[in-house]
MIDO-618790 format. One record per residue: z, y, x of N, C-alpha, C in turn; residue in three letters. Coordinates in steps of 0.05 Angstrom, whole numbers. Example, Ala and Ser with C-alpha at 12.3 -4.5 7.8 and 13.67 -1.06 7.14 Angstrom:
// residues 2
<npz->156; npy->-114; npx->264; capz->156; capy->-90; capx->246; cpz->156; cpy->-66; cpx->264; r->ALA>
<npz->142; npy->-45; npx->257; capz->143; capy->-21; capx->273; cpz->157; cpy->1; cpx->258; r->SER>
// end
This chain:
// residues 113
<npz->-166; npy->-50; npx->-469; capz->-194; capy->-45; capx->-468; cpz->-207; cpy->-67; cpx->-452; r->UNK>
<npz->-228; npy->-79; npx->-462; capz->-241; capy->-100; capx->-447; cpz->-255; cpy->-89; cpx->-422; r->UNK>
<npz->-257; npy->-107; npx->-402; capz->-270; capy->-99; capx->-377; cpz->-300; cpy->-100; cpx->-380; r->UNK>
<npz->-313; npy->-84; npx->-364; capz->-342; capy->-84; capx->-363; cpz->-352; cpy->-111; cpx->-352; r->UNK>
<npz->-376; npy->-118; npx->-360; capz->-388; capy->-142; capx->-348; cpz->-394; cpy->-135; cpx->-319; r->UNK>
<npz->-396; npy->-155; npx->-302; capz->-399; capy->-151; capx->-274; cpz->-424; cpy->-135; cpx->-267; r->UNK>
<npz->-446; npy->-142; npx->-279; capz->-471; capy->-128; capx->-272; cpz->-470; cpy->-99; cpx->-279; r->UNK>
<npz->-457; npy->-92; npx->-301; capz->-455; capy->-63; capx->-308; cpz->-436; cpy->-49; cpx->-288; r->UNK>
<npz->-414; npy->-63; npx->-281; capz->-395; capy->-52; capx->-261; cpz->-410; cpy->-46; cpx->-235; r->UNK>
<npz->-425; npy->-66; npx->-226; capz->-440; capy->-63; capx->-200; cpz->-460; cpy->-40; cpx->-202; r->UNK>
<npz->-474; npy->-38; npx->-225; capz->-493; capy->-15; capx->-228; cpz->-478; cpy->11; cpx->-227; r->UNK>
<npz->-455; npy->13; npx->-239; capz->-439; capy->38; capx->-238; cpz->-430; cpy->45; cpx->-210; r->UNK>
<npz->-422; npy->25; npx->-195; capz->-414; capy->29; capx->-167; cpz->-438; cpy->39; cpx->-151; r->UNK>
<npz->-461; npy->26; npx->-155; capz->-486; capy->34; capx->-141; cpz->-493; cpy->63; cpx->-148; r->UNK>
<npz->-491; npy->70; npx->-173; capz->-498; capy->97; capx->-182; cpz->-479; cpy->117; cpx->-168; r->UNK>
<npz->-453; npy->112; npx->-168; capz->-434; capy->131; capx->-156; cpz->-440; cpy->134; cpx->-126; r->UNK>
<npz->-445; npy->112; npx->-112; capz->-450; capy->113; capx->-83; cpz->-476; cpy->127; cpx->-77; r->UNK>
<npz->-497; npy->119; npx->-91; capz->-524; capy->131; capx->-85; cpz->-525; cpy->160; cpx->-92; r->UNK>
<npz->-510; npy->168; npx->-112; capz->-509; capy->197; capx->-120; cpz->-497; cpy->213; cpx->-97; r->UNK>
<npz->-479; npy->201; npx->-81; capz->-467; capy->215; capx->-58; cpz->-481; cpy->210; cpx->-32; r->UNK>
<npz->-505; npy->198; npx->-33; capz->-521; capy->194; capx->-9; cpz->-518; cpy->169; cpx->6; r->UNK>
<npz->-502; npy->150; npx->-5; capz->-499; capy->124; capx->9; cpz->-521; cpy->105; cpx->0; r->UNK>
<npz->-524; npy->84; npx->16; capz->-543; capy->63; capx->10; cpz->-527; cpy->39; cpx->0; r->UNK>
<npz->-538; npy->26; npx->-21; capz->-524; capy->3; capx->-33; cpz->-542; cpy->-20; cpx->-34; r->UNK>
<npz->-533; npy->-43; npx->-26; capz->-548; capy->-68; capx->-27; cpz->-532; cpy->-90; cpx->-40; r->UNK>
<npz->-544; npy->-104; npx->-59; capz->-531; capy->-127; capx->-71; cpz->-539; cpy->-150; cpx->-54; r->UNK>
<npz->-520; npy->-161; npx->-38; capz->-526; capy->-183; capx->-19; cpz->-527; cpy->-210; cpx->-34; r->UNK>
<npz->-512; npy->-212; npx->-55; capz->-512; capy->-237; capx->-71; cpz->-504; cpy->-230; cpx->-99; r->UNK>
<npz->-520; npy->-240; npx->-118; capz->-513; capy->-237; capx->-147; cpz->-500; cpy->-263; cpx->-156; r->UNK>
<npz->-478; npy->-260; npx->-169; capz->-464; capy->-282; capx->-181; cpz->-466; cpy->-282; cpx->-211; r->UNK>
<npz->-445; npy->-290; npx->-224; capz->-445; capy->-291; capx->-253; cpz->-447; cpy->-262; cpx->-264; r->UNK>
<npz->-466; npy->-256; npx->-281; capz->-471; capy->-229; capx->-290; cpz->-449; cpy->-219; cpx->-309; r->UNK>
<npz->-434; npy->-236; npx->-321; capz->-414; capy->-228; capx->-340; cpz->-386; cpy->-226; cpx->-328; r->UNK>
<npz->-379; npy->-246; npx->-311; capz->-351; capy->-247; capx->-302; cpz->-347; cpy->-253; cpx->-273; r->UNK>
<npz->-367; npy->-251; npx->-256; capz->-364; capy->-257; capx->-228; cpz->-348; cpy->-235; cpx->-214; r->UNK>
<npz->-331; npy->-244; npx->-195; capz->-316; capy->-225; capx->-179; cpz->-335; cpy->-211; cpx->-159; r->UNK>
<npz->-328; npy->-187; npx->-150; capz->-345; capy->-172; capx->-132; cpz->-330; cpy->-167; cpx->-106; r->UNK>
<npz->-343; npy->-174; npx->-83; capz->-333; capy->-167; capx->-57; cpz->-349; cpy->-142; cpx->-48; r->UNK>
<npz->-335; npy->-122; npx->-37; capz->-348; capy->-98; capx->-29; cpz->-345; cpy->-94; cpx->1; r->UNK>
<npz->-367; npy->-94; npx->15; capz->-367; capy->-89; capx->44; cpz->-377; cpy->-61; cpx->49; r->UNK>
<npz->-363; npy->-45; npx->64; capz->-370; capy->-18; capx->70; cpz->-375; cpy->-15; cpx->100; r->UNK>
<npz->-398; npy->-4; npx->108; capz->-404; capy->0; capx->136; cpz->-409; cpy->30; cpx->140; r->UNK>
<npz->-395; npy->41; npx->160; capz->-397; capy->69; capx->166; cpz->-414; cpy->74; cpx->190; r->UNK>
<npz->-415; npy->99; npx->199; capz->-431; capy->107; capx->223; cpz->-422; cpy->92; cpx->248; r->UNK>
<npz->-397; npy->83; npx->248; capz->-386; capy->68; capx->271; cpz->-397; cpy->39; cpx->272; r->UNK>
<npz->-413; npy->31; npx->252; capz->-424; capy->4; capx->249; cpz->-403; cpy->-17; cpx->247; r->UNK>
<npz->-379; npy->-9; npx->239; capz->-358; capy->-28; capx->234; cpz->-355; cpy->-31; cpx->203; r->UNK>
<npz->-344; npy->-54; npx->195; capz->-342; capy->-60; capx->167; cpz->-314; cpy->-58; cpx->157; r->UNK>
<npz->-311; npy->-51; npx->132; capz->-286; capy->-52; capx->117; cpz->-292; cpy->-69; cpx->93; r->UNK>
<npz->-274; npy->-87; npx->86; capz->-279; capy->-106; capx->64; cpz->-258; cpy->-102; cpx->42; r->UNK>
<npz->-267; npy->-102; npx->17; capz->-249; capy->-98; capx->-6; cpz->-254; cpy->-121; cpx->-25; r->UNK>
<npz->-233; npy->-133; npx->-35; capz->-235; capy->-154; capx->-55; cpz->-216; cpy->-148; cpx->-78; r->UNK>
<npz->-224; npy->-155; npx->-103; capz->-207; capy->-149; capx->-126; cpz->-184; cpy->-169; cpx->-128; r->UNK>
<npz->-160; npy->-158; npx->-135; capz->-137; capy->-174; capx->-141; cpz->-123; cpy->-161; cpx->-166; r->UNK>
<npz->-105; npy->-175; npx->-177; capz->-89; capy->-165; capx->-200; cpz->-61; cpy->-157; cpx->-190; r->UNK>
<npz->-52; npy->-133; npx->-199; capz->-25; capy->-125; capx->-192; cpz->-5; cpy->-137; cpx->-212; r->UNK>
<npz->20; npy->-130; npx->-210; capz->41; capy->-142; capx->-227; cpz->37; cpy->-136; cpx->-256; r->UNK>
<npz->22; npy->-115; npx->-263; capz->17; capy->-108; capx->-291; cpz->-9; cpy->-119; cpx->-301; r->UNK>
<npz->-23; npy->-134; npx->-284; capz->-48; capy->-147; capx->-292; cpz->-73; cpy->-129; cpx->-288; r->UNK>
<npz->-69; npy->-106; npx->-276; capz->-91; capy->-87; capx->-272; cpz->-105; cpy->-94; cpx->-246; r->UNK>
<npz->-132; npy->-89; npx->-245; capz->-147; capy->-94; capx->-221; cpz->-141; cpy->-73; cpx->-200; r->UNK>
<npz->-135; npy->-82; npx->-176; capz->-133; capy->-65; capx->-152; cpz->-149; cpy->-77; cpx->-131; r->UNK>
<npz->-155; npy->-62; npx->-110; capz->-172; capy->-72; capx->-88; cpz->-155; cpy->-77; cpx->-63; r->UNK>
<npz->-158; npy->-100; npx->-52; capz->-143; capy->-108; capx->-28; cpz->-162; cpy->-111; cpx->-5; r->UNK>
<npz->-151; npy->-109; npx->19; capz->-166; capy->-114; capx->44; cpz->-156; cpy->-139; cpx->56; r->UNK>
<npz->-170; npy->-162; npx->51; capz->-159; capy->-188; capx->58; cpz->-158; cpy->-193; cpx->88; r->UNK>
<npz->-174; npy->-179; npx->104; capz->-174; capy->-182; capx->133; cpz->-160; cpy->-159; cpx->147; r->UNK>
<npz->-145; npy->-143; npx->132; capz->-131; capy->-121; capx->144; cpz->-145; cpy->-94; cpx->139; r->UNK>
<npz->-130; npy->-73; npx->140; capz->-141; capy->-46; capx->134; cpz->-158; cpy->-34; cpx->156; r->UNK>
<npz->-158; npy->-46; npx->180; capz->-173; capy->-35; capx->202; cpz->-203; cpy->-43; cpx->200; r->UNK>
<npz->-220; npy->-26; npx->209; capz->-249; capy->-34; capx->210; cpz->-252; cpy->-58; cpx->229; r->UNK>
<npz->-273; npy->-74; npx->223; capz->-278; capy->-99; capx->238; cpz->-307; cpy->-101; cpx->244; r->UNK>
<npz->-314; npy->-120; npx->261; capz->-342; capy->-126; capx->266; cpz->-354; cpy->-136; cpx->240; r->UNK>
<npz->-379; npy->-129; npx->235; capz->-393; capy->-138; capx->211; cpz->-393; cpy->-168; cpx->208; r->UNK>
<npz->-397; npy->-182; npx->230; capz->-398; capy->-211; capx->229; cpz->-373; cpy->-223; cpx->218; r->UNK>
<npz->-350; npy->-211; npx->223; capz->-325; capy->-222; capx->212; cpz->-324; cpy->-218; cpx->182; r->UNK>
<npz->-332; npy->-195; npx->172; capz->-334; capy->-191; capx->143; cpz->-354; cpy->-209; cpx->130; r->UNK>
<npz->-377; npy->-212; npx->143; capz->-398; capy->-230; capx->132; cpz->-389; cpy->-259; cpx->131; r->UNK>
<npz->-374; npy->-267; npx->151; capz->-364; capy->-295; capx->151; cpz->-344; cpy->-299; cpx->128; r->UNK>
<npz->-327; npy->-280; npx->123; capz->-309; capy->-281; capx->100; cpz->-324; cpy->-284; cpx->74; r->UNK>
<npz->-344; npy->-266; npx->71; capz->-361; capy->-267; capx->46; cpz->-374; cpy->-294; cpx->43; r->UNK>
<npz->-385; npy->-305; npx->65; capz->-398; capy->-331; capx->63; cpz->-379; cpy->-353; cpx->55; r->UNK>
<npz->-355; npy->-353; npx->66; capz->-335; capy->-373; capx->58; cpz->-327; cpy->-370; cpx->29; r->UNK>
<npz->-324; npy->-346; npx->19; capz->-317; capy->-342; capx->-9; cpz->-340; cpy->-351; cpx->-27; r->UNK>
<npz->-365; npy->-346; npx->-19; capz->-388; capy->-355; capx->-35; cpz->-390; cpy->-385; cpx->-36; r->UNK>
<npz->-382; npy->-399; npx->-15; capz->-382; capy->-428; capx->-15; cpz->-361; cpy->-439; cpx->-36; r->UNK>
<npz->-339; npy->-425; npx->-38; capz->-318; capy->-433; capx->-57; cpz->-324; cpy->-425; cpx->-86; r->UNK>
<npz->-339; npy->-403; npx->-88; capz->-344; capy->-391; capx->-115; cpz->-372; cpy->-380; cpx->-117; r->UNK>
<npz->-391; npy->-396; npx->-127; capz->-419; capy->-387; capx->-128; cpz->-423; cpy->-364; cpx->-148; r->UNK>
<npz->-403; npy->-358; npx->-165; capz->-405; capy->-337; capx->-184; cpz->-399; cpy->-309; cpx->-173; r->UNK>
<npz->-390; npy->-309; npx->-148; capz->-382; capy->-284; capx->-135; cpz->-406; cpy->-266; cpx->-128; r->UNK>
<npz->-402; npy->-240; npx->-129; capz->-421; capy->-221; capx->-121; cpz->-413; cpy->-209; cpx->-94; r->UNK>
<npz->-432; npy->-201; npx->-78; capz->-427; capy->-187; capx->-53; cpz->-444; cpy->-162; cpx->-52; r->UNK>
<npz->-431; npy->-139; npx->-48; capz->-444; capy->-113; capx->-48; cpz->-438; cpy->-100; cpx->-21; r->UNK>
<npz->-459; npy->-89; npx->-9; capz->-455; capy->-74; capx->17; cpz->-462; cpy->-45; cpx->12; r->UNK>
<npz->-444; npy->-28; npx->21; capz->-448; capy->1; capx->19; cpz->-449; cpy->11; cpx->48; r->UNK>
<npz->-471; npy->25; npx->54; capz->-474; capy->38; capx->80; cpz->-470; cpy->68; cpx->75; r->UNK>
<npz->-449; npy->79; npx->87; capz->-442; capy->107; capx->83; cpz->-432; cpy->119; cpx->109; r->UNK>
<npz->-442; npy->141; npx->117; capz->-434; capy->154; capx->142; cpz->-404; cpy->157; cpx->144; r->UNK>
<npz->-391; npy->163; npx->122; capz->-362; capy->168; capx->123; cpz->-346; cpy->143; cpx->115; r->UNK>
<npz->-359; npy->121; npx->112; capz->-346; capy->95; capx->104; cpz->-330; cpy->97; cpx->78; r->UNK>
<npz->-341; npy->112; npx->59; capz->-328; capy->114; capx->33; cpz->-335; cpy->89; cpx->17; r->UNK>
<npz->-315; npy->80; npx->1; capz->-319; capy->55; capx->-15; cpz->-329; cpy->61; cpx->-43; r->UNK>
<npz->-324; npy->84; npx->-54; capz->-332; capy->92; capx->-81; cpz->-319; cpy->76; cpx->-103; r->UNK>
<npz->-298; npy->62; npx->-97; capz->-283; capy->47; capx->-118; cpz->-265; cpy->67; cpx->-133; r->UNK>
<npz->-264; npy->63; npx->-159; capz->-247; capy->82; capx->-175; cpz->-220; cpy->70; cpx->-181; r->UNK>
<npz->-217; npy->43; npx->-179; capz->-191; capy->30; capx->-183; cpz->-175; cpy->35; cpx->-157; r->UNK>
<npz->-149; npy->33; npx->-159; capz->-132; capy->38; capx->-135; cpz->-134; cpy->15; cpx->-115; r->UNK>
<npz->-127; npy->23; npx->-90; capz->-125; capy->3; capx->-68; cpz->-97; cpy->-7; cpx->-67; r->UNK>
<npz->-94; npy->-33; npx->-61; capz->-68; capy->-46; capx->-58; cpz->-56; cpy->-36; cpx->-32; r->UNK>
<npz->-31; npy->-26; npx->-33; capz->-18; capy->-16; capx->-10; cpz->-3; cpy->-38; cpx->7; r->UNK>
<npz->-4; npy->-62; npx->-3; capz->10; capy->-84; capx->11; cpz->-3; cpy->-89; cpx->38; r->UNK>
<npz->12; npy->-95; npx->58; capz->1; capy->-101; capx->85; cpz->-16; cpy->-126; cpx->86; r->UNK>
// end
């Protein structure tokens, strides 16, 4: 089954999150058809969690936490996003602000350290 275009995928993520009471901001729009999406989640603790898409051994999309699974200062996540945008202008950056720090991703998270 073909993957959704990026802008449709981002709209679906926004819809899921906002339906549950979270706020969603598109920080940067990249390629509307095939740009990768970085997802930053900020909870009540004002700390960030960062998720990036990767492919598993079967070629399926999973979400990884490139800076570790622990919450971090927002500036650290923002710096990572800025570096990635410099390397790839087609990338999207989405910020979700949710009291419980939920990511609303439906694909699995990568369990690798």
